[in-house]
C-alpha positions in Angstrom: 50.3 -46.5 -15.7 52.0 -46.0 -12.4 50.4 -44.1 -9.5 53.6 -42.0 -9.4 53.1 -40.8 -13.1 49.6 -40.3 -12.7 50.3 -37.9 -9.5 53.1 -36.1 -11.7 50.7 -35.5 -14.3 47.9 -34.2 -11.8 50.2 -32.0 -10.2 51.7 -30.5 -13.2 48.4 -29.8 -14.5 47.4 -28.1 -11.3 50.4 -26.0 -11.4 49.6 -24.9 -15.2 46.1 -24.1 -13.8 47.6 -22.1 -11.0 49.8 -20.0 -13.3 46.5 -19.2 -15.4 44.8 -18.1 -12.3 47.7 -15.6 -11.3 48.0 -14.4 -14.8 44.0 -13.9 -14.8 44.2 -11.7 -11.7 47.1 -9.9 -13.1 45.1 -9.2 -16.2 42.0 -7.9 -14.3 44.1 -5.6 -11.9 45.7 -4.3 -15.2 42.4 -3.6 -16.8 41.1 -1.9 -13.6 44.0 0.6 -13.7 43.8 1.2 -17.4 47.2 -0.5 -18.2 46.2 -2.0 -21.6 49.7 -3.1 -22.3 50.1 -4.9 -19.1 47.0 -6.6 -19.7 48.0 -7.9 -23.0 51.3 -9.2 -21.4 49.2 -10.9 -18.8 47.2 -12.5 -21.5 50.0 -13.5 -23.4 51.2 -15.5 -20.3 47.6 -16.8 -19.5 47.4 -18.3 -23.2 50.7 -20.2 -22.4 49.5 -21.6 -19.1 46.3 -22.9 -20.4 47.8 -24.2 -23.7 50.2 -26.2 -21.6 47.5 -27.5 -19.3 45.6 -28.2 -22.6 48.3 -30.1 -24.0 48.8 -32.1 -21.0 45.4 -33.2 -20.6 44.8 -34.3 -24.5 45.7 -37.4 -26.4 45.6 -41.0 -25.9 47.8 -41.1 -22.9 45.4 -38.9 -21.1 42.3 -40.7 -22.2 43.7 -43.7 -20.8 44.4 -41.7 -17.5 40.6 -41.0 -17.5 39.6 -44.6 -17.2 41.8 -45.2 -14.2 39.6 -46.0 -11.1 39.4 -43.3 -8.5 41.6 -40.6 -10.3 39.6 -41.1 -13.8 37.1 -38.3 -12.4 39.9 -35.9 -11.7 41.4 -36.5 -15.1 38.2 -35.8 -17.0 37.4 -32.8 -14.9 40.9 -31.3 -15.3 40.7 -31.9 -19.1 37.5 -30.1 -19.3 38.7 -27.1 -17.1 41.9 -26.9 -19.2 40.2 -27.0 -22.7 37.4 -24.4 -21.3 40.2 -21.9 -20.1 42.2 -22.2 -23.3 39.2 -21.4 -25.4 38.5 -18.1 -23.3 42.2 -17.2 -23.9 41.4 -17.4 -27.6 37.8 -16.3 -27.6 36.7 -14.5 -24.5 39.7 -12.6 -23.4 41.1 -10.7 -26.9 37.9 -8.7 -27.4 38.4 -7.2 -23.7 42.0 -6.6 -24.2 41.6 -5.0 -27.8 39.0 -2.7 -26.0 41.3 -1.6 -23.5 43.7 -0.3 -26.0 41.0 2.1 -27.2 39.6 3.1 -23.7 40.9 3.2 -20.2 39.5 2.6 -16.9 37.9 6.2 -16.9 35.7 5.4 -20.0 32.5 5.5 -17.9 33.8 8.7 -16.0 32.2 12.3 -16.6 34.2 15.1 -17.2 32.6 18.7 -16.9 29.3 17.1 -16.3 29.4 15.5 -19.6 29.9 11.5 -19.9 31.8 10.2 -23.2 28.8 8.6 -24.8 30.7 7.4 -27.9 33.4 5.6 -25.8 30.9 4.0 -23.6 28.9 2.9 -26.4 32.0 1.5 -28.2 32.2 -1.3 -25.2 29.0 -3.1 -26.3 30.3 -5.2 -29.0 33.4 -6.4 -27.5 31.8 -7.1 -24.1 29.0 -8.9 -25.5 31.2 -11.3 -27.5 33.3 -11.9 -24.5 30.1 -12.3 -22.4 29.0 -15.1 -24.8 32.4 -16.7 -24.5 32.3 -16.6 -20.7 28.6 -17.7 -20.6 29.6 -20.9 -22.6 32.6 -21.8 -20.1 30.7 -21.3 -17.0 28.2 -23.6 -18.3 30.8 -26.1 -19.1 32.4 -25.8 -15.6 29.2 -25.8 -14.0 28.4 -29.3 -15.3 31.7 -30.7 -13.9 31.3 -32.8 -10.4 34.5 -31.7 -8.6 33.4 -33.3 -5.2 36.0 -36.2 -5.7 38.9 -34.1 -7.0 41.9 -34.4 -5.2 42.9 -31.3 -2.9 45.1 -29.5 -5.2 43.0 -30.1 -8.3 39.8 -29.0 -6.3 41.6 -25.9 -4.9 42.4 -24.9 -8.4 39.2 -25.9 -10.1 37.1 -23.7 -7.4 39.4 -20.8 -7.8 39.2 -20.6 -11.4 35.6 -21.6 -11.7 35.0 -18.3 -9.2 37.2 -16.3 -11.5 35.1 -17.3 -14.5 31.9 -16.5 -12.8 32.8 -13.1 -11.6 34.4 -12.4 -15.1 30.8 -13.3 -16.7 29.0 -11.0 -14.0 31.3 -8.1 -14.8 31.1 -8.4 -18.5 27.5 -8.8 -18.4 27.2 -5.7 -16.1 29.4 -3.6 -18.6 27.7 -4.9 -21.6 24.3 -3.9 -20.4 26.0 -0.4 -19.1 27.3 0.3 -22.5 23.9 -0.4 -24.4 22.1 1.5 -21.8 24.1 4.6 -20.7 24.0 6.5 -24.0 20.1 6.1 -24.0 19.7 7.0 -20.3 21.9 10.1 -20.7 19.8 11.6 -23.3 21.6 10.7 -26.3 18.1 10.7 -28.2 16.3 13.0 -25.9 16.5 15.0 -22.4 15.6 12.6 -19.4 14.9 13.7 -15.9 15.7 11.7 -13.0 15.1 12.1 -9.2 18.1 11.5 -7.0 16.7 10.6 -3.5 19.0 11.0 -0.4 17.3 8.7 2.1 18.1 9.3 5.7 19.0 6.2 7.7 18.4 8.2 11.1 14.7 7.8 10.3 14.5 4.0 9.3 12.5 3.0 6.5 12.3 -0.6 4.8 14.5 0.4 1.9 17.1 2.2 4.3 15.7 5.6 5.5 13.4 8.4 4.9 13.3 9.9 1.6 14.4 13.7 2.2 16.5 15.5 -0.2 15.2 15.2 -3.5 17.3 16.5 -6.5 15.9 16.4 -10.3 18.8 15.7 -12.6 18.4 16.2 -16.2 20.4 14.4 -18.7 21.0 15.6 -22.3 23.4 14.1 -24.9 25.4 13.0 -21.9 25.5 16.1 -20.0 24.0 15.9 -16.4 22.7 18.6 -14.1 21.0 19.4 -11.1 18.0 21.6 -12.2 15.9 21.5 -9.2 15.8 20.4 -5.4 13.2 20.0 -3.0 12.7 18.3 0.5 10.2 15.4 0.2 8.1 16.8 3.3 7.8 20.1 1.2 5.6 18.2 -1.2 3.3 17.7 1.3 0.8 15.0 1.9 -2.7 14.0 0.6 -6.0 13.1 2.4 -6.3 10.1 0.0 -3.1 8.0 -1.5 -1.4 9.7 -4.1 -1.9 6.4 -6.2 -4.3 3.5 -5.5 -3.1 1.1 -3.0 -3.8 -2.5 -2.8 -5.6 -4.4 0.0 -2.4 -6.1 0.7 -0.7 -2.5 0.9 -3.4 -1.2 3.2 -3.3 -3.9 5.7 0.5 -4.0 6.0 1.6 -0.4 5.8 -1.6 1.6 6.0 -2.8 4.4 4.0 0.2 6.5 5.2 2.2 4.5 2.3 0.4 6.6 -0.2 -0.7 9.6 1.5 2.7 10.9 3.0 5.8 11.2 0.6 8.2 10.6 3.5 6.4 7.2 3.7 6.7 6.0 0.3 9.7 3.8 1.4 7.9 1.9 3.9 7.5 -0.9 1.3 10.8 -2.6 0.4 9.8 -2.8 -3.1 11.7 0.1 -4.9 9.7 -0.1 -7.8 6.4 0.5 -6.2 8.4 3.2 -3.9 9.5 5.0 -7.4 5.8 5.1 -8.6 4.5 6.8 -5.5 7.4 9.3 -5.2 7.2 10.1 -9.1 3.4 10.6 -8.7 3.7 13.3 -5.9 6.8 15.1 -7.6 4.8 15.4 -11.0 1.6 16.1 -9.2 3.1 19.2 -7.2 6.0 20.3 -9.8 4.5 19.2 -13.2 8.0 18.1 -14.1 8.4 14.7 -16.0 10.3 11.9 -14.2 11.9 9.2 -16.4 13.5 7.3 -13.5 14.4 7.4 -9.5 18.1 6.9 -8.0 18.4 6.2 -4.6 21.6 6.8 -2.5 22.0 7.4 1.5 24.9 9.1 3.2 26.9 6.0 3.9 27.0 5.4 0.3 27.9 8.8 -0.1 31.0 8.2 2.3 31.9 5.6 0.0 32.4 7.8 -2.9 34.0 10.7 -0.9 36.7 8.1 0.1 38.0 8.8 -3.5 36.5 12.2 -4.2 38.1 13.8 -1.2 36.9 16.7 0.6 33.9 18.3 -1.2 32.7 21.9 -0.8 29.2 22.7 0.3 28.0 26.1 -0.6 27.7 28.1 2.6 28.9 25.5 4.9 31.8 23.8 5.6 33.3 20.8 3.3 32.3 17.2 3.7 34.5 14.3 3.8 34.1 10.5 4.0 34.8 10.6 7.7 32.2 13.1 8.8 29.1 13.2 6.0 27.0 10.6 7.7 27.4 12.6 11.2 26.8 16.0 9.7 23.6 14.9 7.5 22.1 12.3 9.8 22.7 13.9 13.1 24.6 17.3 13.7 22.4 19.2 11.4 19.5 18.5 13.8 21.2 19.7 16.6 22.8 23.0 15.0 20.1 24.0 12.7 17.0 25.0 14.4 14.5 24.9 11.7 13.4 22.4 9.3 13.8 24.6 6.1 17.5 25.2 7.3 17.9 21.3 7.7 16.5 20.5 4.2 18.4 23.5 2.8 21.8 21.9 4.2 21.0 18.3 3.0 20.3 19.8 -0.4 23.5 21.6 -0.5 25.6 18.6 0.5 23.6 16.3 -2.3 24.3 19.2 -4.8 28.2 19.2 -3.6 29.0 15.6 -4.0 26.9 15.4 -7.3 29.0 18.0 -8.9 32.2 16.5 -7.6 31.4 13.5 -9.1 30.3 15.1 -12.3 33.2 17.1 -12.7 35.3 13.8 -12.8 37.1 14.0 -9.8 38.6 11.0 -8.0 39.7 7.6 -9.4 37.3 5.7 -11.7 38.0 2.3 -10.4 37.7 3.4 -6.9 34.2 5.2 -7.4 33.3 2.0 -9.0 34.2 -0.2 -6.0 32.3 2.4 -3.8 29.1 2.1 -5.9 29.5 -1.7 -5.9 29.6 -1.7 -2.2 26.6 0.6 -2.2 24.5 -1.8 -4.3 25.6 -4.8 -2.3 24.5 -3.2 1.1 21.1 -2.1 -0.3 22.3 1.7 -0.3 22.2 2.6 -4.2 19.1 1.6 -6.2 17.5 2.6 -9.0 14.3 2.3 -11.0 13.4 3.5 -14.5 9.9 4.1 -16.1 11.0 3.0 -19.5 10.3 -0.6 -19.7 13.2 -1.6 -21.9 15.4 0.1 -19.8 13.9 -1.6 -16.5 14.0 -4.8 -18.2 17.9 -4.8 -18.3 18.4 -4.2 -14.5 15.2 -6.5 -13.7 16.3 -9.1 -11.4 19.5 -7.7 -10.2 20.2 -6.3 -6.7 20.1 -2.5 -7.7 16.5 -3.0 -8.9 15.5 -3.7 -5.3 12.4 -5.5 -6.1 10.4 -7.2 -3.4 9.4 -10.2 -5.7 11.9 -13.2 -5.6 14.8 -12.7 -8.2 15.8 -16.5 -8.3 13.2 -19.1 -8.1 15.7 -21.6 -6.9 17.2 -19.6 -3.9 15.0 -18.6 -0.9 15.2 -15.1 0.1 14.4 -13.6 3.4 14.2 -9.8 4.1 14.4 -8.0 7.2 12.8 -4.5 7.0 13.2 -1.7 9.8 11.0 1.2 10.0 11.2 4.0 12.8 7.4 4.2 14.4 8.7 7.0 16.6 8.9 9.2 14.4 12.4 10.3 15.5 16.1 10.6 14.2 17.0 8.4 16.6 18.2 5.5 14.2 21.6 7.2 13.9 22.3 5.6 17.1 20.9 2.2 16.2 23.3 -0.7 15.8 21.6 -3.6 13.7 22.9 -7.0 12.6 21.3 -10.3 11.4 22.2 -14.0 10.7 20.5 -16.5 8.4 21.2 -20.5 8.4 19.6 -23.3 6.7 18.6 -25.8 9.5 17.4 -28.4 7.5 15.8 -29.6 4.1 12.7 -32.0 3.7 11.0 -32.6 0.3 12.8 -29.8 -1.5 11.9 -27.3 1.2 14.5 -25.5 3.7 13.9 -24.6 7.3 15.4 -21.4 7.9 16.8 -19.7 11.3 16.9 -16.1 11.4 18.4 -14.0 14.2 18.0 -10.1 14.6 20.0 -8.2 17.2 19.1 -4.4 17.8 21.2 -2.3 20.0 20.3 1.2 21.2 23.7 2.9 21.5 22.3 6.3 22.3 25.0 8.1 24.4 24.6 9.3 28.1 22.6 12.1 28.5 19.5 11.4 26.3 17.8 13.9 27.8 19.7 16.6 26.4 19.4 15.6 22.9 17.4 18.1 20.9 13.6 17.2 20.1 14.5 17.5 16.4 16.4 14.2 17.1 14.3 12.5 19.8 10.9 13.6 18.3 9.5 14.4 21.9 7.3 17.2 20.7 6.3 15.7 17.2 2.8 14.9 16.6 2.1 11.3 17.3 5.4 10.6 18.9 5.1 7.7 21.3 8.7 7.6 22.8 10.6 9.0 25.6 13.6 11.1 24.9 16.5 8.4 24.0 14.1 5.4 23.1 13.7 3.8 19.9 10.4 2.3 18.7 10.8 0.3 15.6 8.3 -1.9 13.5 10.4 -4.7 11.9 9.0 -6.8 9.2 10.4 -10.2 8.1 9.3 -11.6 5.0 9.6 -15.4 4.3 10.9 -16.6 0.9 8.1 -16.6 -2.0 5.7 -19.4 -1.1 7.4 -19.9 2.5 5.8 -19.8 5.8 6.6 -18.4 9.3 6.9 -21.3 11.7 7.8 -19.4 14.8 8.8 -16.2 16.6 10.5 -15.1 19.9 11.5 -11.9 21.4 14.7 -12.1 23.8 13.9 -15.9 24.2 10.0 -15.5 24.8 8.0 -17.2 22.2 5.5 -14.9 20.3 1.8 -16.7 20.4 0.3 -16.0 17.0 2.6 -13.3 15.6 1.0 -11.0 13.4 1.7 -12.3 9.7 0.2 -10.9 6.4 0.5 -11.7 2.8 2.5 -9.4 0.5 3.6 -10.1 -3.2 3.4 -13.9 -2.6 5.4 -14.0 0.4 4.3 -13.9 4.2 5.4 -11.0 6.2 5.7 -11.2 10.1 5.6 -8.0 11.7 6.9 -7.1 15.4 7.4 -4.0 17.4 10.7 -3.4 19.2 11.2 -0.8 21.9 14.8 -0.1 23.1 15.4 2.1 25.9 19.0 3.8 25.9 21.7 1.3 26.2 19.7 -1.6 25.8 19.4 -4.5 23.2 16.8 -6.7 22.0 16.8 -10.1 20.1 14.4 -11.6 17.8 14.5 -15.0 16.3 12.3 -16.7 13.6 11.9 -20.0 12.2 10.6 -20.0 8.6 10.0 -22.2 5.7 10.9 -22.0 2.3 8.7 -22.4 -0.6 8.7 -25.8 -2.5 11.9 -26.6 -4.9 13.9 -23.8 -3.4 16.9 -25.8 -2.8 19.6 -23.4 -3.4 21.7 -21.3 -1.2 19.3 -19.1 1.0 19.9 -15.3 0.8 19.4 -12.5 3.6 18.8 -9.2 2.6 18.3 -6.2 5.6 17.5 -2.5 5.5 20.7 -0.6 5.7 21.6 1.2 8.7 23.5 4.4 9.6 26.6 2.5 10.2 28.7 1.2 7.3 28.6 -2.5 6.5 25.6 -4.9 6.0 24.1 -8.1 7.2 23.0 -8.9 3.5 24.5 -12.4 2.9 24.1 -15.8 0.5 24.5 -19.0 3.3 24.8 -22.5 2.4 22.0 -24.7 1.6 21.3 -27.9 3.7 19.8 -29.4 0.6 23.0 -29.7 -1.4 25.9 -31.9 -0.3 29.5 -30.5 -1.0 
């Protein structure tokens, strides 16, 4: 068997796989835009391409090829890929296309405040069948060692494996949503959810101070806001609303449980949800079945497709101005705390009504929500154990405990210690990298940059923003005082910390939920910056790619990222 024939066979197969990749992407785009016919045509083209690749890589001639020195690994791996993709074309994709004939991209979208529960439930069975097929495909591809593949083959393999993994995750989410939504939207009995609008202008670990609270009632698919209150109006208590652990007291203080606006000092969304629900139910007597968190930046992502939304008694809000209006301008233009709360409630209700009425493009709305979830701006917690189990371990659940024992997770959580509304002017970013791997433990470098972008004339900002006359305020107008928590991976440790290049001797490090948490104060004058660097060590056996999570700020985007592990060679 000549080298020329060998390369020709590999090149031909790589071309078939490229065609399959192109058709898979076209299929996905057609499904997103609700074009069932286009998706079916792309499926047929995909099947032709994968059948051709499978035919090339089967039979005695290819078997001999698999035993050729150097290129034999390529041949064996390519044969596996071709077989897996052919099987997906036969078993994994047809149920999705069949379902697309009956439903459209608008299936999960409400109309007139009512979700089409029967259509949603109809996706459960085909999504589950497809998910099983993609799970099997992902497992088989994960067993292929592609490190020695020649360039064109490795490129196609990497791209196709990424598509399979993405599709598996999407189908898993669709399956869970199709099973969960009818229950959560009150198919069997009415359910109540608190919609919490977090204000990034006053930072908290989970993103921002919990301000406007809207009680959303769901019954037989119909959703409506039935009550609205400001968190501050629920008051505070002399003792924590729920018993605090010794670790919570040591790290966050009693205020975590005594002041509702500080319930999100903890980065653990399930715990914040318990505290918020307890206070709401104590004051109002209304049952709460779950808590949904969003912030104005996430709202701006939705407004990008919803368009300008009317706000009762105020000008409309748009994607371009909603963050500035809710987090900054309202404090300059509306003199009373009650007036500020009324405005934020009105914005929350206006945007909710626009969404529940069915405005906007469903695919674009989904993309906006996905961005919000990835950036930590959209979170949820259910008090029904079965429902919570469905989202446990996913990004939207916002759990502080490690989601994946193989991947070291580092958290950076920012809190305003003013208290002010000055974090509207805070610019923050962070980076994470793996510096080495010894005995299955990674050494991790973390760099955090803070910039106080307050415009000139900070003395002229209203005290409602600077907090100048607020009891307990410890800053001059324009300054920002932050408490920053940095958590190690589970079982990890803090090796060292420095601020602007100066090493911090004996940094404050406490334990919380199986992780070490270092805390540092950051004081920023207007126009000034500060950099915090840390060296951390992961727990044992955490050889996967490290992950970084940082409190979302008032600017779009996020430092959340997954970086390359130093324990693996690729």
